[in-house]
PQR file with spaces between the fields and no chain letter, atoms N, CA, C, O and H, PARSE charges and radii, in Angstrom:
ATOM       1  N    MET     1     -10.175   10.914  -38.986 -0.4000 1.5000
ATOM       2  CA   MET     1      -9.023   11.344  -38.234 -0.0000 2.0000
ATOM       3  C    MET     1      -7.920   10.294  -38.376  0.5500 1.7000
ATOM       4  O    MET     1      -8.130    9.130  -38.033 -0.5500 1.4000
ATOM       5  N    ALA     2      -6.781   10.681  -38.863 -0.4000 1.5000
ATOM       6  CA   ALA     2      -5.682    9.753  -39.115 -0.0000 2.0000
ATOM       7  C    ALA     2      -4.811    9.582  -37.872  0.5500 1.7000
ATOM       8  O    ALA     2      -4.658   10.502  -37.068 -0.5500 1.4000
ATOM       9  H    ALA     2      -6.611   11.626  -39.142  0.4000 1.0000
ATOM      10  N    PHE     3      -4.254    8.400  -37.736 -0.4000 1.5000
ATOM      11  CA   PHE     3      -3.331    8.076  -36.647 -0.0000 2.0000
ATOM      12  C    PHE     3      -1.990    8.732  -36.920  0.5500 1.7000
ATOM      13  O    PHE     3      -1.438    8.580  -38.009 -0.5500 1.4000
ATOM      14  H    PHE     3      -4.379    7.653  -38.389  0.4000 1.0000
ATOM      15  N    ASN     4      -1.463    9.456  -35.952 -0.4000 1.5000
ATOM      16  CA   ASN     4      -0.193   10.138  -36.116 -0.0000 2.0000
ATOM      17  C    ASN     4       0.795    9.602  -35.075  0.5500 1.7000
ATOM      18  O    ASN     4       0.684    9.942  -33.897 -0.5500 1.4000
ATOM      19  H    ASN     4      -1.912    9.579  -35.067  0.4000 1.0000
ATOM      20  N    PRO     5       1.758    8.768  -35.487 -0.5600 1.5000
ATOM      21  CA   PRO     5       2.722    8.203  -34.542  0.2800 2.0000
ATOM      22  C    PRO     5       3.510    9.264  -33.765  0.5500 1.7000
ATOM      23  O    PRO     5       3.850    9.048  -32.601 -0.5500 1.4000
ATOM      24  N    ALA     6       3.797   10.383  -34.383 -0.4000 1.5000
ATOM      25  CA   ALA     6       4.537   11.447  -33.697 -0.0000 2.0000
ATOM      26  C    ALA     6       3.765   11.948  -32.480  0.5500 1.7000
ATOM      27  O    ALA     6       4.351   12.245  -31.439 -0.5500 1.4000
ATOM      28  H    ALA     6       3.521   10.559  -35.328  0.4000 1.0000
ATOM      29  N    ASN     7       2.445   12.038  -32.623 -0.4000 1.5000
ATOM      30  CA   ASN     7       1.609   12.466  -31.502 -0.0000 2.0000
ATOM      31  C    ASN     7       1.641   11.448  -30.363  0.5500 1.7000
ATOM      32  O    ASN     7       1.594   11.824  -29.192 -0.5500 1.4000
ATOM      33  H    ASN     7       1.969   11.797  -33.468  0.4000 1.0000
ATOM      34  N    MET     8       1.722   10.162  -30.706 -0.4000 1.5000
ATOM      35  CA   MET     8       1.789    9.114  -29.680 -0.0000 2.0000
ATOM      36  C    MET     8       3.090    9.249  -28.887  0.5500 1.7000
ATOM      37  O    MET     8       3.076    9.127  -27.662 -0.5500 1.4000
ATOM      38  H    MET     8       1.761    9.857  -31.658  0.4000 1.0000
ATOM      39  N    PHE     9       4.209    9.497  -29.562 -0.4000 1.5000
ATOM      40  CA   PHE     9       5.484    9.673  -28.872 -0.0000 2.0000
ATOM      41  C    PHE     9       5.465   10.918  -27.985  0.5500 1.7000
ATOM      42  O    PHE     9       5.997   10.912  -26.875 -0.5500 1.4000
ATOM      43  H    PHE     9       4.221    9.596  -30.557  0.4000 1.0000
ATOM      44  N    LYS    10       4.848   11.978  -28.492 -0.4000 1.5000
ATOM      45  CA   LYS    10       4.737   13.217  -27.726 -0.0000 2.0000
ATOM      46  C    LYS    10       3.907   12.973  -26.463  0.5500 1.7000
ATOM      47  O    LYS    10       4.273   13.431  -25.380 -0.5500 1.4000
ATOM      48  H    LYS    10       4.416   11.982  -29.394  0.4000 1.0000
ATOM      49  N    MET    11       2.798   12.256  -26.602 -0.4000 1.5000
ATOM      50  CA   MET    11       1.929   11.959  -25.469 -0.0000 2.0000
ATOM      51  C    MET    11       2.654   11.077  -24.446  0.5500 1.7000
ATOM      52  O    MET    11       2.509   11.282  -23.241 -0.5500 1.4000
ATOM      53  H    MET    11       2.501   11.884  -27.481  0.4000 1.0000
ATOM      54  N    LYS    12       3.424   10.107  -24.915 -0.4000 1.5000
ATOM      55  CA   LYS    12       4.180    9.222  -24.023 -0.0000 2.0000
ATOM      56  C    LYS    12       5.163   10.030  -23.196  0.5500 1.7000
ATOM      57  O    LYS    12       5.291    9.806  -21.993 -0.5500 1.4000
ATOM      58  H    LYS    12       3.542    9.940  -25.894  0.4000 1.0000
ATOM      59  N    LYS    13       5.862   10.972  -23.829 -0.4000 1.5000
ATOM      60  CA   LYS    13       6.805   11.811  -23.095 -0.0000 2.0000
ATOM      61  C    LYS    13       6.078   12.665  -22.064  0.5500 1.7000
ATOM      62  O    LYS    13       6.556   12.820  -20.940 -0.5500 1.4000
ATOM      63  H    LYS    13       5.758   11.154  -24.806  0.4000 1.0000
ATOM      64  N    MET    14       4.935   13.215  -22.434 -0.4000 1.5000
ATOM      65  CA   MET    14       4.164   14.033  -21.510 -0.0000 2.0000
ATOM      66  C    MET    14       3.727   13.208  -20.300  0.5500 1.7000
ATOM      67  O    MET    14       3.786   13.688  -19.168 -0.5500 1.4000
ATOM      68  H    MET    14       4.547   13.089  -23.347  0.4000 1.0000
ATOM      69  N    LEU    15       3.290   11.970  -20.534 -0.4000 1.5000
ATOM      70  CA   LEU    15       2.878   11.094  -19.434 -0.0000 2.0000
ATOM      71  C    LEU    15       4.057   10.749  -18.532  0.5500 1.7000
ATOM      72  O    LEU    15       3.912   10.717  -17.310 -0.5500 1.4000
ATOM      73  H    LEU    15       3.242   11.580  -21.454  0.4000 1.0000
ATOM      74  N    THR    16       5.210   10.493  -19.116 -0.4000 1.5000
ATOM      75  CA   THR    16       6.413   10.206  -18.337 -0.0000 2.0000
ATOM      76  C    THR    16       6.797   11.420  -17.493  0.5500 1.7000
ATOM      77  O    THR    16       7.129   11.276  -16.317 -0.5500 1.4000
ATOM      78  H    THR    16       5.328   10.519  -20.109  0.4000 1.0000
ATOM      79  N    ASP    17       6.753   12.597  -18.078 -0.4000 1.5000
ATOM      80  CA   ASP    17       7.052   13.827  -17.341 -0.0000 2.0000
ATOM      81  C    ASP    17       6.063   14.017  -16.183  0.5500 1.7000
ATOM      82  O    ASP    17       6.464   14.395  -15.082 -0.5500 1.4000
ATOM      83  H    ASP    17       6.482   12.714  -19.033  0.4000 1.0000
ATOM      84  N    PHE    18       4.787   13.757  -16.428 -0.4000 1.5000
ATOM      85  CA   PHE    18       3.755   13.879  -15.396 -0.0000 2.0000
ATOM      86  C    PHE    18       4.047   12.911  -14.247  0.5500 1.7000
ATOM      87  O    PHE    18       3.954   13.287  -13.079 -0.5500 1.4000
ATOM      88  H    PHE    18       4.462   13.450  -17.322  0.4000 1.0000
ATOM      89  N    GLU    19       4.400   11.663  -14.582 -0.4000 1.5000
ATOM      90  CA   GLU    19       4.731   10.670  -13.555 -0.0000 2.0000
ATOM      91  C    GLU    19       5.933   11.108  -12.723  0.5500 1.7000
ATOM      92  O    GLU    19       5.947   10.918  -11.507 -0.5500 1.4000
ATOM      93  H    GLU    19       4.476   11.358  -15.531  0.4000 1.0000
ATOM      94  N    ASN    20       6.933   11.688  -13.366 -0.4000 1.5000
ATOM      95  CA   ASN    20       8.117   12.152  -12.647 -0.0000 2.0000
ATOM      96  C    ASN    20       7.818   13.357  -11.760  0.5500 1.7000
ATOM      97  O    ASN    20       8.414   13.505  -10.693 -0.5500 1.4000
ATOM      98  H    ASN    20       6.922   11.843  -14.354  0.4000 1.0000
ATOM      99  N    THR    21       6.914   14.204  -12.187 -0.4000 1.5000
ATOM     100  CA   THR    21       6.560   15.406  -11.437 -0.0000 2.0000
ATOM     101  C    THR    21       5.610   15.094  -10.276  0.5500 1.7000
ATOM     102  O    THR    21       5.678   15.734   -9.226 -0.5500 1.4000
ATOM     103  H    THR    21       6.430   14.084  -13.054  0.4000 1.0000
ATOM     104  N    HIS    22       4.726   14.109  -10.466 -0.4000 1.5000
ATOM     105  CA   HIS    22       3.685   13.807   -9.473 -0.0000 2.0000
ATOM     106  C    HIS    22       3.672   12.320   -9.108  0.5500 1.7000
ATOM     107  O    HIS    22       2.654   11.659   -9.313 -0.5500 1.4000
ATOM     108  H    HIS    22       4.671   13.589  -11.319  0.4000 1.0000
ATOM     109  N    PRO    23       4.759   11.780   -8.579 -0.5600 1.5000
ATOM     110  CA   PRO    23       4.825   10.336   -8.335  0.2800 2.0000
ATOM     111  C    PRO    23       3.790    9.811   -7.339  0.5500 1.7000
ATOM     112  O    PRO    23       3.297    8.695   -7.501 -0.5500 1.4000
ATOM     113  N    LYS    24       3.452   10.595   -6.314 -0.4000 1.5000
ATOM     114  CA   LYS    24       2.467   10.132   -5.327 -0.0000 2.0000
ATOM     115  C    LYS    24       1.072   10.040   -5.946  0.5500 1.7000
ATOM     116  O    LYS    24       0.302    9.132   -5.635 -0.5500 1.4000
ATOM     117  H    LYS    24       3.853   11.501   -6.182  0.4000 1.0000
ATOM     118  N    PHE    25       0.764   10.985   -6.818 -0.4000 1.5000
ATOM     119  CA   PHE    25      -0.545   10.987   -7.475 -0.0000 2.0000
ATOM     120  C    PHE    25      -0.681    9.772   -8.390  0.5500 1.7000
ATOM     121  O    PHE    25      -1.717    9.107   -8.407 -0.5500 1.4000
ATOM     122  H    PHE    25       1.390   11.722   -7.071  0.4000 1.0000
ATOM     123  N    VAL    26       0.371    9.495   -9.144 -0.4000 1.5000
ATOM     124  CA   VAL    26       0.368    8.344  -10.047 -0.0000 2.0000
ATOM     125  C    VAL    26       0.289    7.050   -9.236  0.5500 1.7000
ATOM     126  O    VAL    26      -0.442    6.134   -9.611 -0.5500 1.4000
ATOM     127  H    VAL    26       1.212   10.035   -9.130  0.4000 1.0000
ATOM     128  N    ALA    27       1.032    6.965   -8.131 -0.4000 1.5000
ATOM     129  CA   ALA    27       0.984    5.778   -7.272 -0.0000 2.0000
ATOM     130  C    ALA    27      -0.415    5.579   -6.689  0.5500 1.7000
ATOM     131  O    ALA    27      -0.890    4.448   -6.583 -0.5500 1.4000
ATOM     132  H    ALA    27       1.625    7.710   -7.826  0.4000 1.0000
ATOM     133  N    PHE    28      -1.073    6.677   -6.313 -0.4000 1.5000
ATOM     134  CA   PHE    28      -2.440    6.609   -5.805 -0.0000 2.0000
ATOM     135  C    PHE    28      -3.365    5.965   -6.831  0.5500 1.7000
ATOM     136  O    PHE    28      -4.123    5.052   -6.502 -0.5500 1.4000
ATOM     137  H    PHE    28      -0.687    7.596   -6.400  0.4000 1.0000
ATOM     138  N    PHE    29      -3.306    6.438   -8.075 -0.4000 1.5000
ATOM     139  CA   PHE    29      -4.172    5.885   -9.120 -0.0000 2.0000
ATOM     140  C    PHE    29      -3.841    4.426   -9.414  0.5500 1.7000
ATOM     141  O    PHE    29      -4.740    3.617   -9.641 -0.5500 1.4000
ATOM     142  H    PHE    29      -2.691    7.180   -8.343  0.4000 1.0000
ATOM     143  N    ARG    30      -2.567    4.093   -9.411 -0.4000 1.5000
ATOM     144  CA   ARG    30      -2.194    2.695   -9.637 -0.0000 2.0000
ATOM     145  C    ARG    30      -2.769    1.796   -8.549  0.5500 1.7000
ATOM     146  O    ARG    30      -3.264    0.706   -8.833 -0.5500 1.4000
ATOM     147  H    ARG    30      -1.837    4.750   -9.226  0.4000 1.0000
ATOM     148  N    THR    31      -2.700    2.259   -7.299 -0.4000 1.5000
ATOM     149  CA   THR    31      -3.237    1.481   -6.182 -0.0000 2.0000
ATOM     150  C    THR    31      -4.750    1.351   -6.284  0.5500 1.7000
ATOM     151  O    THR    31      -5.296    0.254   -6.161 -0.5500 1.4000
ATOM     152  H    THR    31      -2.297    3.145   -7.068  0.4000 1.0000
ATOM     153  N    VAL    32      -5.420    2.470   -6.507 -0.4000 1.5000
ATOM     154  CA   VAL    32      -6.889    2.467   -6.574 -0.0000 2.0000
ATOM     155  C    VAL    32      -7.387    1.588   -7.716  0.5500 1.7000
ATOM     156  O    VAL    32      -8.347    0.834   -7.552 -0.5500 1.4000
ATOM     157  H    VAL    32      -4.976    3.360   -6.607  0.4000 1.0000
ATOM     158  N    PHE    33      -6.732    1.685   -8.875 -0.4000 1.5000
ATOM     159  CA   PHE    33      -7.217    0.957  -10.043 -0.0000 2.0000
ATOM     160  C    PHE    33      -6.482   -0.367  -10.265  0.5500 1.7000
ATOM     161  O    PHE    33      -6.550   -0.949  -11.348 -0.5500 1.4000
ATOM     162  H    PHE    33      -5.953    2.297   -9.008  0.4000 1.0000
ATOM     163  N    SER    34      -5.778   -0.838   -9.226 -0.4000 1.5000
ATOM     164  CA   SER    34      -5.125   -2.146   -9.330 -0.0000 2.0000
ATOM     165  C    SER    34      -6.140   -3.278   -9.259  0.5500 1.7000
ATOM     166  O    SER    34      -5.829   -4.425   -9.579 -0.5500 1.4000
ATOM     167  H    SER    34      -5.723   -0.365   -8.347  0.4000 1.0000
ATOM     168  N    ARG    35      -7.350   -2.946   -8.838 -0.4000 1.5000
ATOM     169  CA   ARG    35      -8.451   -3.917   -8.873 -0.0000 2.0000
ATOM     170  C    ARG    35      -9.661   -3.226   -9.497  0.5500 1.7000
ATOM     171  O    ARG    35      -9.731   -1.997   -9.521 -0.5500 1.4000
ATOM     172  H    ARG    35      -7.603   -2.014   -8.577  0.4000 1.0000
ATOM     173  N    PRO    36     -10.599   -4.002   -9.993 -0.5600 1.5000
ATOM     174  CA   PRO    36     -11.727   -3.394  -10.704  0.2800 2.0000
ATOM     175  C    PRO    36     -12.567   -2.477   -9.823  0.5500 1.7000
ATOM     176  O    PRO    36     -12.752   -2.734   -8.633 -0.5500 1.4000
ATOM     177  N    VAL    37     -13.067   -1.413  -10.423 -0.4000 1.5000
ATOM     178  CA   VAL    37     -14.034   -0.544   -9.752 -0.0000 2.0000
ATOM     179  C    VAL    37     -15.372   -1.272   -9.808  0.5500 1.7000
ATOM     180  O    VAL    37     -15.750   -1.819  -10.844 -0.5500 1.4000
ATOM     181  H    VAL    37     -12.916   -1.205  -11.389  0.4000 1.0000
ATOM     182  N    GLU    38     -16.079   -1.271   -8.691 -0.4000 1.5000
ATOM     183  CA   GLU    38     -17.351   -1.992   -8.614 -0.0000 2.0000
ATOM     184  C    GLU    38     -18.520   -1.018   -8.672  0.5500 1.7000
ATOM     185  O    GLU    38     -18.392    0.154   -8.318 -0.5500 1.4000
ATOM     186  H    GLU    38     -15.772   -0.827   -7.850  0.4000 1.0000
ATOM     187  N    GLU    39     -19.645   -1.519   -9.118 -0.4000 1.5000
ATOM     188  CA   GLU    39     -20.870   -0.728   -9.084 -0.0000 2.0000
ATOM     189  C    GLU    39     -21.125   -0.313   -7.641  0.5500 1.7000
ATOM     190  O    GLU    39     -20.977   -1.121   -6.723 -0.5500 1.4000
ATOM     191  H    GLU    39     -19.749   -2.471   -9.405  0.4000 1.0000
ATOM     192  N    GLY    40     -21.506    0.936   -7.441 -0.4000 1.5000
ATOM     193  CA   GLY    40     -21.742    1.453   -6.095 -0.0000 2.0000
ATOM     194  C    GLY    40     -20.550    2.195   -5.513  0.5500 1.7000
ATOM     195  O    GLY    40     -20.674    2.854   -4.480 -0.5500 1.4000
ATOM     196  H    GLY    40     -21.627    1.592   -8.186  0.4000 1.0000
ATOM     197  N    THR    41     -19.396    2.096   -6.165 -0.4000 1.5000
ATOM     198  CA   THR    41     -18.208    2.835   -5.723 -0.0000 2.0000
ATOM     199  C    THR    41     -18.465    4.332   -5.912  0.5500 1.7000
ATOM     200  O    THR    41     -19.032    4.755   -6.919 -0.5500 1.4000
ATOM     201  H    THR    41     -19.295    1.562   -7.004  0.4000 1.0000
ATOM     202  N    VAL    42     -18.043    5.112   -4.938 -0.4000 1.5000
ATOM     203  CA   VAL    42     -18.169    6.570   -5.045 -0.0000 2.0000
ATOM     204  C    VAL    42     -16.809    7.130   -5.465  0.5500 1.7000
ATOM     205  O    VAL    42     -15.791    6.865   -4.826 -0.5500 1.4000
ATOM     206  H    VAL    42     -17.582    4.768   -4.120  0.4000 1.0000
ATOM     207  N    ILE    43     -16.811    7.904   -6.544 -0.4000 1.5000
ATOM     208  CA   ILE    43     -15.611    8.605   -7.002 -0.0000 2.0000
ATOM     209  C    ILE    43     -15.868   10.087   -6.775  0.5500 1.7000
ATOM     210  O    ILE    43     -16.834   10.654   -7.285 -0.5500 1.4000
ATOM     211  H    ILE    43     -17.639    8.118   -7.063  0.4000 1.0000
ATOM     212  N    GLU    44     -14.982   10.699   -5.998 -0.4000 1.5000
ATOM     213  CA   GLU    44     -15.152   12.105   -5.631 -0.0000 2.0000
ATOM     214  C    GLU    44     -13.909   12.878   -6.038  0.5500 1.7000
ATOM     215  O    GLU    44     -12.785   12.402   -5.876 -0.5500 1.4000
ATOM     216  H    GLU    44     -14.197   10.238   -5.584  0.4000 1.0000
ATOM     217  N    VAL    45     -14.123   14.074   -6.568 -0.4000 1.5000
ATOM     218  CA   VAL    45     -13.024   14.928   -7.004 -0.0000 2.0000
ATOM     219  C    VAL    45     -13.218   16.308   -6.382  0.5500 1.7000
ATOM     220  O    VAL    45     -14.315   16.866   -6.398 -0.5500 1.4000
ATOM     221  H    VAL    45     -15.036   14.461   -6.700  0.4000 1.0000
ATOM     222  N    THR    46     -12.128   16.845   -5.833 -0.4000 1.5000
ATOM     223  CA   THR    46     -12.140   18.206   -5.297 -0.0000 2.0000
ATOM     224  C    THR    46     -11.069   19.008   -6.016  0.5500 1.7000
ATOM     225  O    THR    46      -9.927   18.566   -6.137 -0.5500 1.4000
ATOM     226  H    THR    46     -11.237   16.391   -5.820  0.4000 1.0000
ATOM     227  N    ILE    47     -11.439   20.178   -6.488 -0.4000 1.5000
ATOM     228  CA   ILE    47     -10.510   21.109   -7.129 -0.0000 2.0000
ATOM     229  C    ILE    47     -10.420   22.343   -6.238  0.5500 1.7000
ATOM     230  O    ILE    47     -11.437   22.940   -5.886 -0.5500 1.4000
ATOM     231  H    ILE    47     -12.367   20.538   -6.391  0.4000 1.0000
ATOM     232  N    THR    48      -9.195   22.720   -5.874 -0.4000 1.5000
ATOM     233  CA   THR    48      -8.970   23.919   -5.070 -0.0000 2.0000
ATOM     234  C    THR    48      -8.017   24.822   -5.823  0.5500 1.7000
ATOM     235  O    THR    48      -6.830   24.521   -5.952 -0.5500 1.4000
ATOM     236  H    THR    48      -8.368   22.234   -6.160  0.4000 1.0000
ATOM     237  N    ARG    49      -8.535   25.919   -6.313 -0.4000 1.5000
ATOM     238  CA   ARG    49      -7.713   26.903   -7.019 -0.0000 2.0000
ATOM     239  C    ARG    49      -7.158   27.897   -6.002  0.5500 1.7000
ATOM     240  O    ARG    49      -7.777   28.138   -4.966 -0.5500 1.4000
ATOM     241  H    ARG    49      -9.499   26.164   -6.208  0.4000 1.0000
ATOM     242  N    PRO    50      -6.001   28.468   -6.294 -0.5600 1.5000
ATOM     243  CA   PRO    50      -5.429   29.447   -5.363  0.2800 2.0000
ATOM     244  C    PRO    50      -6.408   30.580   -5.070  0.5500 1.7000
ATOM     245  O    PRO    50      -6.952   31.200   -5.983 -0.5500 1.4000
ATOM     246  N    GLY    51      -6.620   30.838   -3.790 -0.4000 1.5000
ATOM     247  CA   GLY    51      -7.480   31.946   -3.380 -0.0000 2.0000
ATOM     248  C    GLY    51      -8.975   31.679   -3.507  0.5500 1.7000
ATOM     249  O    GLY    51      -9.777   32.584   -3.279 -0.5500 1.4000
ATOM     250  H    GLY    51      -6.177   30.335   -3.048  0.4000 1.0000
ATOM     251  N    GLU    52      -9.370   30.456   -3.867 -0.4000 1.5000
ATOM     252  CA   GLU    52     -10.792   30.137   -4.024 -0.0000 2.0000
ATOM     253  C    GLU    52     -11.185   28.985   -3.109  0.5500 1.7000
ATOM     254  O    GLU    52     -10.344   28.210   -2.654 -0.5500 1.4000
ATOM     255  H    GLU    52      -8.719   29.720   -4.053  0.4000 1.0000
ATOM     256  N    ALA    53     -12.466   28.896   -2.857 -0.4000 1.5000
ATOM     257  CA   ALA    53     -12.982   27.794   -2.050 -0.0000 2.0000
ATOM     258  C    ALA    53     -12.947   26.504   -2.875  0.5500 1.7000
ATOM     259  O    ALA    53     -13.118   26.542   -4.093 -0.5500 1.4000
ATOM     260  H    ALA    53     -13.149   29.526   -3.227  0.4000 1.0000
ATOM     261  N    PRO    54     -12.728   25.368   -2.215 -0.5600 1.5000
ATOM     262  CA   PRO    54     -12.749   24.088   -2.935  0.2800 2.0000
ATOM     263  C    PRO    54     -14.116   23.814   -3.557  0.5500 1.7000
ATOM     264  O    PRO    54     -15.154   24.181   -3.006 -0.5500 1.4000
ATOM     265  N    VAL    55     -14.091   23.165   -4.713 -0.4000 1.5000
ATOM     266  CA   VAL    55     -15.318   22.726   -5.384 -0.0000 2.0000
ATOM     267  C    VAL    55     -15.217   21.204   -5.497  0.5500 1.7000
ATOM     268  O    VAL    55     -14.230   20.672   -6.006 -0.5500 1.4000
ATOM     269  H    VAL    55     -13.248   22.867   -5.161  0.4000 1.0000
ATOM     270  N    THR    56     -16.255   20.513   -5.015 -0.4000 1.5000
ATOM     271  CA   THR    56     -16.251   19.050   -4.982 -0.0000 2.0000
ATOM     272  C    THR    56     -17.463   18.503   -5.714  0.5500 1.7000
ATOM     273  O    THR    56     -18.559   19.057   -5.636 -0.5500 1.4000
ATOM     274  H    THR    56     -17.057   20.945   -4.602  0.4000 1.0000
ATOM     275  N    SER    57     -17.248   17.403   -6.428 -0.4000 1.5000
ATOM     276  CA   SER    57     -18.329   16.687   -7.089 -0.0000 2.0000
ATOM     277  C    SER    57     -18.034   15.200   -6.970  0.5500 1.7000
ATOM     278  O    SER    57     -16.886   14.795   -6.786 -0.5500 1.4000
ATOM     279  H    SER    57     -16.358   16.953   -6.492  0.4000 1.0000
ATOM     280  N    ASN    58     -19.087   14.390   -7.077 -0.4000 1.5000
ATOM     281  CA   ASN    58     -18.870   12.952   -7.024 -0.0000 2.0000
ATOM     282  C    ASN    58     -19.888   12.222   -7.874  0.5500 1.7000
ATOM     283  O    ASN    58     -20.921   12.768   -8.258 -0.5500 1.4000
ATOM     284  H    ASN    58     -20.020   14.719   -7.226  0.4000 1.0000
ATOM     285  N    ILE    59     -19.562   10.961   -8.158 -0.4000 1.5000
ATOM     286  CA   ILE    59     -20.504   10.084   -8.838 -0.0000 2.0000
ATOM     287  C    ILE    59     -20.559    8.768   -8.073  0.5500 1.7000
ATOM     288  O    ILE    59     -19.591    8.372   -7.423 -0.5500 1.4000
ATOM     289  H    ILE    59     -18.722   10.517   -7.846  0.4000 1.0000
ATOM     290  N    VAL    60     -21.686    8.107   -8.157 -0.4000 1.5000
ATOM     291  CA   VAL    60     -21.811    6.731   -7.700 -0.0000 2.0000
ATOM     292  C    VAL    60     -21.782    5.892   -8.968  0.5500 1.7000
ATOM     293  O    VAL    60     -22.643    6.033   -9.836 -0.5500 1.4000
ATOM     294  H    VAL    60     -22.472    8.429   -8.685  0.4000 1.0000
ATOM     295  N    VAL    61     -20.785    5.018   -9.067 -0.4000 1.5000
ATOM     296  CA   VAL    61     -20.569    4.247  -10.288 -0.0000 2.0000
ATOM     297  C    VAL    61     -21.749    3.315  -10.552  0.5500 1.7000
ATOM     298  O    VAL    61     -22.181    2.562   -9.679 -0.5500 1.4000
ATOM     299  H    VAL    61     -20.086    4.904   -8.362  0.4000 1.0000
ATOM     300  N    LYS    62     -22.254    3.389  -11.784 -0.4000 1.5000
ATOM     301  CA   LYS    62     -23.347    2.522  -12.239 -0.0000 2.0000
ATOM     302  C    LYS    62     -22.800    1.477  -13.203  0.5500 1.7000
ATOM     303  O    LYS    62     -21.672    1.591  -13.682 -0.5500 1.4000
ATOM     304  H    LYS    62     -21.902    4.000  -12.493  0.4000 1.0000
ATOM     305  N    GLU    63     -23.588    0.483  -13.477 -0.4000 1.5000
ATOM     306  CA   GLU    63     -23.153   -0.586  -14.379 -0.0000 2.0000
ATOM     307  C    GLU    63     -22.741   -0.033  -15.736  0.5500 1.7000
ATOM     308  O    GLU    63     -21.750   -0.485  -16.309 -0.5500 1.4000
ATOM     309  H    GLU    63     -24.505    0.390  -13.088  0.4000 1.0000
ATOM     310  N    SER    64     -23.485    0.937  -16.256 -0.4000 1.5000
ATOM     311  CA   SER    64     -23.149    1.514  -17.561 -0.0000 2.0000
ATOM     312  C    SER    64     -21.791    2.226  -17.529  0.5500 1.7000
ATOM     313  O    SER    64     -21.096    2.278  -18.543 -0.5500 1.4000
ATOM     314  H    SER    64     -24.290    1.304  -15.790  0.4000 1.0000
ATOM     315  N    ASP    65     -21.412    2.774  -16.369 -0.4000 1.5000
ATOM     316  CA   ASP    65     -20.108    3.413  -16.237 -0.0000 2.0000
ATOM     317  C    ASP    65     -18.994    2.383  -16.352  0.5500 1.7000
ATOM     318  O    ASP    65     -17.931    2.675  -16.900 -0.5500 1.4000
ATOM     319  H    ASP    65     -21.977    2.732  -15.545  0.4000 1.0000
ATOM     320  N    LEU    66     -19.229    1.181  -15.840 -0.4000 1.5000
ATOM     321  CA   LEU    66     -18.218    0.125  -15.878 -0.0000 2.0000
ATOM     322  C    LEU    66     -17.850   -0.231  -17.314  0.5500 1.7000
ATOM     323  O    LEU    66     -16.692   -0.527  -17.609 -0.5500 1.4000
ATOM     324  H    LEU    66     -20.093    0.943  -15.395  0.4000 1.0000
ATOM     325  N    VAL    67     -18.837   -0.202  -18.202 -0.4000 1.5000
ATOM     326  CA   VAL    67     -18.587   -0.477  -19.622 -0.0000 2.0000
ATOM     327  C    VAL    67     -17.661    0.600  -20.192  0.5500 1.7000
ATOM     328  O    VAL    67     -16.708    0.289  -20.905 -0.5500 1.4000
ATOM     329  H    VAL    67     -19.777    0.038  -17.962  0.4000 1.0000
ATOM     330  N    LEU    68     -17.943    1.855  -19.878 -0.4000 1.5000
ATOM     331  CA   LEU    68     -17.093    2.961  -20.329 -0.0000 2.0000
ATOM     332  C    LEU    68     -15.686    2.809  -19.772  0.5500 1.7000
ATOM     333  O    LEU    68     -14.715    2.972  -20.511 -0.5500 1.4000
ATOM     334  H    LEU    68     -18.718    2.108  -19.298  0.4000 1.0000
ATOM     335  N    PHE    69     -15.555    2.500  -18.485 -0.4000 1.5000
ATOM     336  CA   PHE    69     -14.231    2.338  -17.876 -0.0000 2.0000
ATOM     337  C    PHE    69     -13.431    1.248  -18.581  0.5500 1.7000
ATOM     338  O    PHE    69     -12.233    1.406  -18.814 -0.5500 1.4000
ATOM     339  H    PHE    69     -16.344    2.368  -17.885  0.4000 1.0000
ATOM     340  N    GLU    70     -14.083    0.158  -18.916 -0.4000 1.5000
ATOM     341  CA   GLU    70     -13.392   -0.939  -19.609 -0.0000 2.0000
ATOM     342  C    GLU    70     -12.923   -0.507  -20.997  0.5500 1.7000
ATOM     343  O    GLU    70     -11.832   -0.874  -21.432 -0.5500 1.4000
ATOM     344  H    GLU    70     -15.057    0.029  -18.727  0.4000 1.0000
ATOM     345  N    GLN    71     -13.748    0.266  -21.684 -0.4000 1.5000
ATOM     346  CA   GLN    71     -13.370    0.760  -23.007 -0.0000 2.0000
ATOM     347  C    GLN    71     -12.155    1.685  -22.904  0.5500 1.7000
ATOM     348  O    GLN    71     -11.218    1.584  -23.696 -0.5500 1.4000
ATOM     349  H    GLN    71     -14.635    0.564  -21.331  0.4000 1.0000
ATOM     350  N    LEU    72     -12.181    2.579  -21.926 -0.4000 1.5000
ATOM     351  CA   LEU    72     -11.050    3.495  -21.729 -0.0000 2.0000
ATOM     352  C    LEU    72      -9.793    2.724  -21.353  0.5500 1.7000
ATOM     353  O    LEU    72      -8.699    3.042  -21.818 -0.5500 1.4000
ATOM     354  H    LEU    72     -12.942    2.661  -21.282  0.4000 1.0000
ATOM     355  N    LYS    73      -9.953    1.718  -20.516 -0.4000 1.5000
ATOM     356  CA   LYS    73      -8.814    0.897  -20.089 -0.0000 2.0000
ATOM     357  C    LYS    73      -8.204    0.171  -21.270  0.5500 1.7000
ATOM     358  O    LYS    73      -6.982    0.046  -21.354 -0.5500 1.4000
ATOM     359  H    LYS    73     -10.842    1.460  -20.139  0.4000 1.0000
ATOM     360  N    SER    74      -9.028   -0.308  -22.181 -0.4000 1.5000
ATOM     361  CA   SER    74      -8.526   -1.043  -23.338 -0.0000 2.0000
ATOM     362  C    SER    74      -7.784   -0.126  -24.316  0.5500 1.7000
ATOM     363  O    SER    74      -6.994   -0.605  -25.129 -0.5500 1.4000
ATOM     364  H    SER    74     -10.021   -0.206  -22.113  0.4000 1.0000
ATOM     365  N    MET    75      -8.029    1.175  -24.244 -0.4000 1.5000
ATOM     366  CA   MET    75      -7.364    2.133  -25.122 -0.0000 2.0000
ATOM     367  C    MET    75      -5.966    2.493  -24.620  0.5500 1.7000
ATOM     368  O    MET    75      -5.145    3.001  -25.384 -0.5500 1.4000
ATOM     369  H    MET    75      -8.671    1.564  -23.583  0.4000 1.0000
ATOM     370  N    SER    76      -5.693    2.231  -23.339 -0.4000 1.5000
ATOM     371  CA   SER    76      -4.398    2.631  -22.779 -0.0000 2.0000
ATOM     372  C    SER    76      -3.322    1.622  -23.041  0.5500 1.7000
ATOM     373  O    SER    76      -2.178    1.819  -22.630 -0.5500 1.4000
ATOM     374  H    SER    76      -6.360    1.819  -22.719  0.4000 1.0000
């Protein structure tokens, strides 16, 4: 898979648009991830679609997850 600079610029614009549209959500993530996530942290996500009941799932962060998080962080 080849690196495409045009795709990087497109993605940057999309991220900027997302930040402008959802500033509180972006601020929430910046605050939460301003310090390292620790083993034992619970991450919970709830999705509520129009007209449907909320669906919630969570994980308890394990040491192996921390390695993945660091890899993802280094890619950003």
